[in-house]
C-alpha positions in Angstrom: -0.8 53.1 6.1 -3.8 52.2 5.0 -6.6 50.6 6.9 -6.5 46.7 6.5 -10.3 46.4 5.0 -9.2 49.2 2.2 -6.2 47.2 1.5 -8.0 44.2 0.9 -10.4 46.5 -1.5 -7.3 47.6 -3.3 -6.0 44.1 -3.9 -9.3 42.6 -5.1 -9.7 45.7 -7.6 -6.3 45.2 -8.9 -7.0 41.6 -9.2 -10.0 42.1 -11.1 -8.4 44.7 -13.7 -5.8 43.0 -14.6 -8.1 39.2 -15.5 -10.7 41.1 -17.0 -12.8 38.7 -18.0 -14.4 40.4 -20.9 -11.6 42.4 -22.3 -8.8 38.9 -21.9 -7.8 38.2 -25.6 -7.0 35.2 -27.1 -3.3 33.6 -26.1 -3.7 30.0 -27.1 -6.6 28.1 -28.6 -7.7 25.4 -27.8 -6.5 22.0 -30.4 -10.9 21.8 -30.8 -14.0 23.3 -30.0 -15.9 21.9 -26.9 -16.2 21.3 -23.5 -13.4 19.2 -22.6 -10.5 20.5 -25.1 -8.2 23.3 -23.5 -4.4 24.7 -23.0 -2.8 26.2 -19.9 -2.4 24.9 -16.8 0.8 26.8 -16.7 3.1 30.0 -16.5 4.7 33.4 -17.2 7.8 35.0 -17.1 9.9 37.6 -18.6 13.8 36.9 -19.7 16.5 39.3 -19.2 15.5 40.6 -23.0 12.5 41.4 -22.1 10.5 38.9 -23.7 8.2 36.9 -22.6 7.7 33.0 -22.0 4.9 31.0 -21.0 3.9 27.5 -21.0 0.7 24.7 -20.7 -0.9 21.6 -22.1 -2.7 21.0 -24.6 -5.9 18.5 -23.5 -7.9 17.0 -25.7 -11.5 15.0 -24.2 -11.6 12.4 -21.8 -12.7 11.0 -19.1 -10.1 9.5 -16.0 -13.1 8.5 -14.2 -14.0 5.9 -16.6 -9.8 4.8 -17.9 -8.4 6.6 -20.3 -10.5 4.4 -23.3 -12.3 7.3 -23.3 -10.2 10.2 -24.5 -6.5 11.1 -25.6 -6.7 13.9 -22.2 -3.6 15.8 -21.5 -0.8 15.2 -24.5 1.7 18.0 -25.4 3.6 19.6 -23.1 5.0 23.3 -24.6 6.6 26.5 -24.4 5.7 29.6 -26.2 8.1 33.0 -26.3 7.1 35.9 -27.1 7.7 39.5 -27.7 5.0 40.6 -25.3 1.2 39.5 -25.0 0.0 40.5 -28.1 2.3 37.9 -30.0 2.9 37.0 -32.3 4.2 33.9 -29.8 6.4 30.9 -31.3 6.9 27.4 -29.5 10.5 27.1 -29.0 9.8 23.2 -27.4 7.7 20.4 -26.2 6.7 17.2 -24.7 4.7 14.4 -25.8 3.6 11.6 -23.5 5.8 9.3 -24.8 8.9 12.5 -24.3 8.0 12.3 -20.6 7.0 8.4 -20.3 10.0 6.0 -19.1 9.8 2.4 -19.5 8.5 1.6 -16.1 6.1 3.7 -16.2 4.5 5.2 -19.3 2.1 8.5 -19.1 -1.3 8.0 -19.8 -2.1 12.0 -19.6 -0.3 15.0 -18.8 -1.2 18.1 -16.6 0.0 21.5 -15.6 4.0 22.6 -15.1 6.6 25.7 -14.3 9.2 26.8 -15.7 11.6 28.8 -13.1 15.3 30.0 -13.6 17.8 28.2 -12.2 18.8 28.9 -8.7 22.4 30.4 -9.5 23.9 31.0 -12.5 22.3 30.1 -15.8 19.7 27.1 -16.7 15.8 26.2 -16.3 14.2 23.5 -13.9 10.8 22.3 -15.7 8.6 21.1 -13.8 5.4 19.0 -14.9 2.6 16.6 -13.7 2.1 13.8 -15.5 0.2 10.5 -15.0 1.9 7.4 -15.4 0.5 3.8 -15.3 1.7 2.7 -12.1 -0.5 0.3 -9.5 -2.5 2.2 -6.4 -1.4 1.1 -3.1 -1.8 -2.9 -2.0 -4.7 -1.6 -0.3 -6.4 0.6 -2.6 -5.8 -1.5 -5.7 -9.4 -2.4 -5.9 -10.1 1.2 -6.6 -8.2 1.8 -9.5 -9.9 1.9 -12.3 -8.4 0.0 -15.6 -6.7 2.3 -17.6 -5.3 4.7 -15.2 -2.6 5.1 -13.2 -1.2 7.5 -10.5 0.2 11.7 -10.9 3.4 12.5 -9.4 5.7 16.1 -10.2 8.6 14.9 -12.5 11.7 17.6 -13.1 13.8 18.3 -16.6 16.4 20.9 -16.8 19.2 22.1 -18.7 22.2 25.0 -17.9 21.5 26.4 -21.2 20.1 30.3 -20.7 17.5 28.8 -22.7 14.8 27.0 -22.0 14.5 25.3 -25.7 17.0 23.0 -24.5 15.5 21.7 -21.8 16.9 17.6 -22.3 13.7 14.6 -21.4 17.5 12.6 -20.4 17.3 14.3 -17.4 13.8 13.3 -16.4 13.3 12.9 -12.9 10.4 12.6 -10.5 10.4 15.2 -7.2 7.2 15.6 -5.9 5.1 12.1 -5.5 3.2 10.5 -3.3 1.6 6.6 -1.6 -0.9 8.0 0.6 -4.4 7.5 -0.1 -5.6 10.7 1.3 -3.0 12.8 -1.2 -2.3 9.7 -4.0 -2.1 11.9 -6.9 0.1 14.8 -6.9 0.5 17.2 -9.8 0.1 21.5 -10.8 3.3 22.5 -9.6 3.9 26.1 -8.6 7.9 27.0 -7.7 9.0 29.7 -6.6 12.5 31.1 -4.8 12.2 32.9 -1.7 15.0 35.1 0.0 17.1 32.7 1.3 17.2 31.1 -1.8 15.0 27.7 -0.8 13.0 26.1 -3.9 9.2 26.8 -2.7 7.3 24.3 -4.6 3.4 24.2 -3.9 1.1 21.0 -5.8 -2.5 20.2 -6.3 -3.5 16.7 -4.4 -6.7 14.6 -4.5 -7.2 11.8 -2.4 -7.8 8.3 -4.4 -11.3 8.6 -4.1 -11.0 12.0 -6.1 -13.2 13.8 -3.6 -11.1 16.9 -3.2 -8.1 19.4 -4.7 -6.2 19.9 -1.5 -3.0 22.3 -2.5 0.3 21.1 -0.3 3.5 22.5 0.0 7.2 21.5 -0.6 10.8 22.4 0.0 14.1 22.3 -0.7 16.8 24.1 0.8 19.2 25.9 -1.2 22.4 23.7 -1.9 20.6 20.5 -1.9 18.5 18.0 -4.5 15.6 17.0 -2.6 12.1 18.4 -2.2 10.2 17.8 1.3 6.5 17.9 2.5 6.1 21.0 4.1 2.5 20.7 4.2 -0.6 18.6 2.8 -2.7 22.1 2.8 -1.7 25.5 3.4 -5.0 26.8 2.3 -8.0 25.5 3.6 -11.0 24.8 1.5 -12.9 27.5 1.7 -17.0 27.4 3.9 -19.3 28.0 0.7 -18.0 28.1 -3.3 -14.5 26.5 -2.7 -15.7 24.2 -0.5 -14.5 20.9 -2.2 -11.8 22.2 -4.0 -8.3 24.7 -3.7 -5.7 24.6 -6.0 -3.0 27.3 -5.9 -2.0 28.6 -10.0 -0.2 31.5 -9.0 2.1 33.6 -6.1 2.4 37.1 -7.7 4.5 39.9 -6.1 3.4 42.9 -5.7 4.8 46.2 -6.7 6.0 47.9 -3.4 4.1 51.4 -4.5 1.0 53.3 -3.1 -0.6 51.4 0.0 2.0 48.5 0.2 5.0 51.2 -0.2 5.2 50.8 3.9 4.4 47.5 4.3 6.9 44.4 4.2 6.7 42.7 0.9 3.6 40.9 -0.3 2.3 38.7 -2.8 -1.2 37.6 -4.2 -2.0 33.9 -4.3 -4.2 33.4 -7.4 -6.5 29.9 -6.6 -9.3 28.0 -8.6 -11.9 26.9 -6.5 -15.4 24.6 -7.3 -18.2 23.5 -4.3 -18.5 20.1 -6.3 -16.4 17.7 -7.8 -19.3 16.3 -10.7 -22.0 18.8 -11.4 -24.8 19.2 -9.0 -27.8 20.4 -10.2 -29.9 23.8 -8.3 -33.7 24.5 -7.8 -35.3 25.9 -10.1 -37.3 28.8 -7.8 -34.2 29.7 -6.2 -31.3 32.3 -6.8 -28.8 30.2 -8.9 -24.9 30.7 -8.1 -21.7 30.0 -9.7 -20.7 26.6 -9.3 -17.7 25.1 -10.3 -16.4 21.6 -10.3 -13.8 19.4 -11.3 -12.1 21.0 -14.8 -14.6 23.7 -14.6 -13.3 25.6 -11.8 -13.9 29.0 -10.8 -11.3 31.7 -9.9 -10.6 33.0 -6.2 -7.8 35.2 -4.2 -5.6 35.5 -1.4 -2.5 37.5 -0.4 0.0 37.5 2.5 3.4 39.2 3.4 5.8 37.1 1.9 8.2 36.6 5.4 5.4 35.2 6.7 4.6 32.8 3.7 2.8 30.2 3.7 0.6 32.2 5.7 -2.2 33.6 3.8 -5.8 35.1 4.2 -9.0 34.4 1.8 -10.4 37.7 0.0 -13.3 35.2 -2.0 -15.4 34.4 1.2 -19.0 33.5 -0.2 -18.5 33.8 -4.1 -15.5 33.3 -6.7 -14.1 36.5 -7.7 -12.7 35.8 -11.5 -15.8 34.1 -13.8 -15.8 33.5 -17.4 -18.7 35.3 -18.9 -19.5 32.2 -20.8 -20.8 29.3 -19.5 -20.4 27.1 -17.2 -18.4 30.0 -16.5 -15.2 28.3 -15.7 -11.8 30.9 -14.8 -8.6 28.5 -13.5 -5.1 28.4 -13.9 -4.0 31.7 -13.5 -0.4 33.2 -13.7 0.7 36.8 -13.3 3.6 38.8 -12.9 5.2 42.0 -12.8 7.0 43.1 -15.0 10.4 45.0 -15.7 8.2 48.0 -17.2 6.0 48.2 -13.7 2.9 46.8 -15.7 1.0 43.9 -14.8 0.4 40.5 -17.3 -1.7 37.7 -16.8 -2.3 34.3 -18.5 -5.5 31.8 -17.6 -8.1 29.5 -18.5 -11.6 30.6 -19.6 -14.2 29.3 -21.2 -15.2 30.2 -24.3 -18.5 30.4 -26.5 -17.8 26.9 -27.6 -17.3 25.2 -23.8 -13.8 24.8 -24.5 -10.9 26.7 -23.0 -8.3 28.4 -24.9 -5.0 30.2 -23.1 -6.3 34.0 -22.7 -4.2 36.8 -21.7 -4.5 40.3 -20.6 -1.9 43.7 -19.2 -2.2 46.3 -17.0 -0.3 49.3 -17.5 2.4 50.4 -14.7 -0.2 53.9 -15.0 -3.0 52.0 -14.2 -1.3 50.0 -11.3 -0.4 53.2 -9.8 -3.5 54.5 -9.8 -5.3 51.3 -8.3 -2.7 51.0 -5.6 -2.1 54.9 -4.9 
């Protein structure tokens, strides 16, 4: 059995090779150039036929701190299908703000989402986060900025084997909060446990937008509703991720090499930041990457699946994943092990023009085996 130090090194190496920031290719560009424009925040899946699905939201510039009059922000959630990460890709479904709105609660902005095969039989669930034009709780109402709302996670479903048949008429809210410390709930990451329960990781922000945290809700097998398990499954870190920890992926690892004699394990990719707003650095001291809201950096943790949500960090003092282009943003990772033993990943990465397209990279099965052996 590999030592804990050797195992940690192998897992870091595997993740760094998979999320190769220089070799990654653009999968979906942002609609415009410049900071504040991006596509991503969804997940990768492989269909039984072998084709890949990935989803995410288009976002154009805007600033929730001053209200939505400052930009359009999240405007469309889309699902794409392709034979491989090499493309080509076809947009098979999309939802606008109007599609995800109700008469009582029009949608102001769209954020991250997650596509999940139905627990039994054919069908799909889509979890998507939206900011609806609803008021803050009465004790916090004076802190709400004009034009803003409250974030929550909704679900759409279809019984069809084709996710393009997801029906907006099935829209319902599955996770929300009226607590000041976790008022805004978004960016769902859903998966099934070995026992058939649905685990739903989510990012929460307090009404003050002073931090980002990762919580967990669970829907027991055979039940309809989610119940809160924890408001913080991975504590904010001691240095580079002291202000923000947002888990974006659980990738089940292949049980080969150093992992062959161990219980089933997963890598957890997360976004981190030292501050929520950009801070200046002393010109006479060594500069370090400092993520901030909407420009987070990438971190990594791992854990045994039967101990979930217990996990341990592999990125302590510094982030592991940085775009080669300033300010270094690399976030919203989704990754999976494909049927042929290769690994595939997609994530948002800062481009030279400042936008954040969805980029992707894969790792051949032979290379995965070499690293883990």
